[in-house]
C-alpha positions as CSV (number, residue, x, y, z in Angstrom):
1,M,-0.1,0.0,0.0
2,S,1.7,3.3,-0.9
3,G,1.5,6.5,0.4
4,K,3.5,9.1,2.5
5,I,4.2,9.2,6.4
6,A,3.8,12.1,8.5
7,V,4.9,12.8,12.4
8,I,3.0,14.8,14.6
9,G,4.7,16.0,17.4
10,G,6.9,18.5,19.0
11,S,8.7,21.1,16.7
12,G,12.0,19.4,18.0
13,V,10.6,15.6,16.8
14,Y,11.9,16.2,13.5
15,A,15.7,17.1,14.4
16,I,16.8,13.9,13.0
17,D,20.4,13.5,11.9
18,G,20.4,12.9,7.8
19,I,17.1,14.7,7.2
20,E,16.6,16.5,4.2
21,F,13.9,19.3,4.1
22,V,12.3,19.7,0.8
23,K,9.4,22.2,1.0
24,E,7.2,24.0,3.6
25,H,3.0,23.4,2.8
26,D,0.8,26.5,3.9
27,V,-2.4,24.4,3.5
28,S,-5.9,25.7,3.8
29,T,-8.6,23.4,4.7
30,P,-12.6,23.6,5.1
31,F,-12.1,23.6,8.7
32,G,-9.3,26.4,8.9
33,K,-5.6,26.3,9.1
34,P,-3.7,23.7,10.8
35,S,-1.4,24.1,13.7
36,A,1.4,25.3,11.4
37,P,2.8,24.8,7.8
38,I,3.6,21.3,7.2
39,L,7.2,20.6,6.5
40,E,8.0,17.8,3.6
41,A,11.0,15.9,3.9
42,K,13.0,13.0,3.0
43,F,14.9,10.6,5.2
44,K,17.1,8.0,3.5
45,G,14.7,8.1,0.6
46,V,11.6,7.9,2.4
47,D,9.1,11.0,2.0
48,C,7.5,12.2,5.2
49,F,5.8,15.3,6.7
50,F,6.4,16.9,9.9
51,L,3.6,18.9,11.7
52,P,4.1,20.5,15.3
53,R,0.9,19.7,17.1
54,H,1.0,22.6,19.2
55,G,2.1,25.2,16.8
56,R,5.5,26.1,15.8
57,H,6.4,28.3,18.8
58,H,4.1,26.0,21.3
59,E,1.0,28.5,21.2
60,F,-2.0,26.1,21.2
61,L,-3.3,24.5,24.3
62,P,-4.4,20.9,23.7
63,H,-8.3,21.8,23.5
64,E,-7.3,24.8,21.0
65,V,-5.3,22.6,18.5
66,N,-7.4,22.3,15.3
67,Y,-7.4,18.7,14.9
68,C,-9.8,18.5,12.0
69,A,-7.6,21.0,10.0
70,N,-4.4,18.9,10.8
71,I,-5.6,15.7,9.8
72,Y,-7.5,16.8,6.7
73,A,-4.2,18.9,5.6
74,L,-2.2,15.8,5.8
75,K,-4.5,13.8,3.9
76,S,-4.8,16.1,1.3
77,L,-1.0,16.0,0.8
78,G,-1.5,12.0,0.4
79,V,-0.4,10.8,3.7
80,K,-1.4,7.4,4.7
81,Y,0.3,6.5,7.7
82,I,0.6,9.1,11.0
83,I,2.9,8.5,13.7
84,S,1.9,10.2,16.8
85,V,4.6,11.5,19.2
86,S,3.0,12.4,22.6
87,A,4.3,13.1,26.2
88,V,2.5,11.3,28.9
89,G,2.1,10.8,32.7
90,S,2.2,7.3,33.7
91,L,-0.3,5.9,35.5
92,K,1.4,2.7,36.6
93,E,4.0,2.0,38.7
94,E,6.0,-0.5,36.2
95,L,5.8,2.5,33.7
96,P,8.4,5.1,34.9
97,P,9.9,8.3,33.4
98,T,11.7,7.5,30.0
99,H,9.7,4.6,29.5
100,V,7.9,4.4,25.9
101,V,4.5,2.9,26.1
102,L,2.8,2.0,22.7
103,P,-1.1,2.1,23.6
104,D,-3.5,0.4,21.7
105,Q,-6.7,2.0,23.0
106,F,-7.9,5.3,24.2
107,I,-10.3,6.5,26.9
108,D,-12.0,9.8,25.7
109,W,-12.0,12.1,29.1
110,T,-12.5,15.4,26.9
111,K,-15.2,17.7,27.6
112,G,-16.9,18.4,24.4
113,L,-14.8,21.7,23.6
114,R,-13.0,19.7,20.5
115,R,-14.3,19.1,17.0
116,R,-14.0,15.5,16.8
117,S,-15.7,14.6,13.4
118,F,-15.5,15.6,9.9
119,F,-19.0,14.6,9.5
120,G,-21.8,16.7,10.5
121,E,-23.7,19.5,9.0
122,G,-25.5,17.8,6.5
123,I,-23.2,14.6,6.4
124,A,-24.0,11.8,8.1
125,G,-21.3,9.3,8.6
126,H,-19.8,6.8,10.8
127,V,-16.5,5.0,11.7
128,S,-15.5,2.2,14.1
129,T,-12.8,3.3,16.5
130,A,-12.9,-0.4,18.2
131,L,-9.5,-0.4,17.2
132,P,-8.2,3.1,16.8
133,I,-4.4,2.1,16.6
134,E,-3.5,0.3,13.6
135,L,-1.5,-2.7,15.1
136,N,0.7,-3.4,12.2
137,L,2.0,0.1,12.5
138,Q,2.3,-0.4,16.4
139,K,4.3,-3.7,15.7
140,L,6.8,-1.8,13.7
141,F,7.5,0.9,16.7
142,A,8.1,-2.4,19.1
143,Q,10.6,-3.9,16.5
144,A,12.3,-1.0,16.5
145,C,12.3,-0.5,20.4
146,A,13.5,-3.8,20.6
147,K,16.2,-3.5,18.1
148,L,17.4,0.0,19.8
149,E,16.9,-1.5,23.2
150,V,14.6,1.2,24.4
151,P,12.5,0.2,27.5
152,F,9.1,0.0,26.1
153,T,5.7,-1.7,26.4
154,K,3.3,-2.6,23.9
155,G,-0.3,-2.2,24.5
156,G,-2.4,-0.6,27.0
157,S,-4.9,2.4,27.4
158,Y,-4.3,6.4,27.1
159,V,-6.8,8.4,28.9
160,C,-7.3,11.7,27.1
161,I,-8.3,14.8,29.4
162,E,-9.3,18.0,28.3
163,G,-6.4,20.0,29.9
164,P,-5.0,22.4,30.2
165,Q,-4.8,21.6,33.8
166,F,-3.2,18.5,34.9
167,S,-5.4,15.8,37.2
168,S,-6.4,16.4,41.2
169,K,-5.3,13.3,43.0
170,A,-8.9,12.3,42.9
171,E,-9.1,12.2,39.3
172,S,-5.7,10.5,38.9
173,A,-7.1,7.8,41.2
174,I,-10.2,7.3,39.1
175,Y,-8.1,6.8,35.8
176,R,-5.9,4.3,37.5
177,S,-9.0,2.4,38.8
178,F,-9.7,2.2,34.7
179,G,-6.6,0.0,34.7
180,A,-5.3,2.7,32.0
181,S,-1.6,3.0,31.3
182,V,-0.9,6.7,30.5
183,I,-2.5,10.1,30.5
184,G,-2.4,12.8,28.0
185,M,-4.3,15.4,26.4
186,T,-4.0,15.5,22.7
187,N,-4.6,11.7,21.1
188,V,-8.4,12.2,21.0
189,P,-10.0,13.4,18.6
190,E,-6.4,13.2,16.9
191,S,-6.5,9.3,16.4
192,Y,-10.3,8.9,15.6
193,L,-10.1,11.7,13.0
194,A,-7.4,9.5,11.4
195,K,-10.0,6.7,11.0
196,E,-12.5,9.0,9.5
197,A,-9.8,10.0,6.8
198,G,-8.6,6.6,6.1
199,I,-5.2,7.1,7.9
200,A,-3.4,4.3,9.7
201,Y,-2.3,5.9,13.1
202,A,-0.1,5.0,15.9
203,T,1.2,6.7,19.0
204,I,4.7,6.6,20.5
205,A,4.1,7.8,23.9
206,M,7.1,9.0,26.0
207,V,6.5,9.0,30.0
208,T,7.7,12.3,31.3
209,D,6.5,11.7,35.1
210,Y,4.2,9.7,37.0
211,D,1.1,11.4,37.4
212,C,0.0,13.1,40.7
213,W,-1.1,9.8,42.1
214,K,2.3,8.9,43.1
215,E,3.7,10.8,46.5
216,E,7.1,11.8,44.7
217,H,9.0,15.2,44.2
218,C,9.8,16.0,40.8
219,S,11.6,19.3,40.3
220,V,11.7,21.2,37.1
221,E,15.3,20.3,36.1
222,E,14.4,16.4,36.6
223,V,11.4,17.1,34.0
224,M,13.7,19.1,31.6
225,R,16.3,16.1,32.0
226,V,13.6,13.3,31.2
227,M,12.0,15.3,28.1
228,K,15.6,15.7,26.8
229,E,16.4,12.2,27.0
230,N,12.9,11.4,25.4
231,N,13.6,13.5,22.8
232,Q,16.7,11.9,21.8
233,T,15.1,8.3,22.4
234,V,12.0,9.6,19.7
235,H,14.9,10.7,17.1
236,K,16.4,7.1,17.4
237,I,13.4,5.2,17.0
238,L,11.8,7.6,14.2
239,A,15.2,7.0,12.2
240,E,14.8,3.4,12.7
241,V,10.9,3.1,11.8
242,L,10.9,5.7,8.7
243,P,13.3,3.5,6.6
244,M,11.4,0.3,8.0
245,M,8.1,1.9,6.7
246,G,9.4,3.0,3.4
247,K,10.7,-0.4,2.6
248,N,7.6,-2.2,3.5
249,P,4.6,0.0,4.3
250,P,2.3,-1.9,6.8
251,S,-1.1,-3.0,5.3
252,F,-4.4,-1.9,6.7
253,K,-7.9,-1.5,6.0
254,E,-9.3,2.0,5.2
255,E,-12.5,1.6,7.5
256,N,-13.9,5.1,6.0
257,K,-14.8,3.8,2.6
258,N,-18.5,2.8,3.7
259,A,-18.9,5.5,6.6
260,I,-21.0,8.0,4.5
261,M,-24.7,7.5,4.9
262,T,-25.9,10.7,3.3
263,S,-26.2,10.2,-0.6
264,L,-23.2,12.2,-2.5
265,E,-25.5,14.0,-4.8
266,K,-27.5,15.6,-1.9
267,L,-24.2,17.4,-0.8
268,S,-23.0,20.8,-1.8
269,Q,-20.0,21.1,-4.0
270,K,-17.9,22.1,-1.1
271,Q,-19.1,19.2,1.0
272,Q,-18.3,16.7,-1.9
273,K,-14.8,17.8,-2.5
274,M,-14.3,17.3,1.2
275,I,-15.3,13.9,1.1
276,E,-13.6,13.0,-2.1
277,V,-10.3,14.1,-0.1
278,L,-11.0,12.2,2.9
279,L,-11.9,9.1,0.5
280,Q,-9.0,9.3,-1.6
């Protein structure tokens, strides 16, 4: 299956040795502008795109990110695979800071402030999010971590909260009672929109700290040290994964092909164009 690869993460994520930047795409979408211009690059012959989720200068809070515009813009550029790089808090003792978690499920604990679907406003459509992570893509991440001897855990649930505040101790205890592994603020609706756009999506979740459930003092200096180490780890994983995907892109089922319930002839030209992009 052909298709380009995109990495969504912090602005430093794409500082990989040997990467060649080709072009900057300032994309407009029916949902507004994405978080930042999208950088097109080549790495060891592999076409890829990079998008800083929170903006070029980290100016958008999690609920302010235009997830619809981000995913739509990437799809319009021919992206079929998204690697999500995300900082998370740990909800389990055995997942310490600097650990890599490759979740396969999400629990949506946002508060409804985010637009979570391309559909609506005259377009009725539904996709399954029973398996929000593309498991063949997750498997490649696991292989890369194992080869690099990076401590990682394959599987687990990511609780997505609204933010921007972190959890209270009572809330953290509730999330732990779910059996969830990590907590973050961005992967919903991002992962679900990827499903609607027919894009394979998987997350590399980098643990920065234990959520506030653990009685453990963590200084600012310690958090910064962990984040720096995590960034270096991500560079190594991406440098391993991108050539693997370019050589043997994982197969997946595009579950959006039969999602639209409304007759296309009943839609406006603008809506038909939008659906055409999503289904291409």
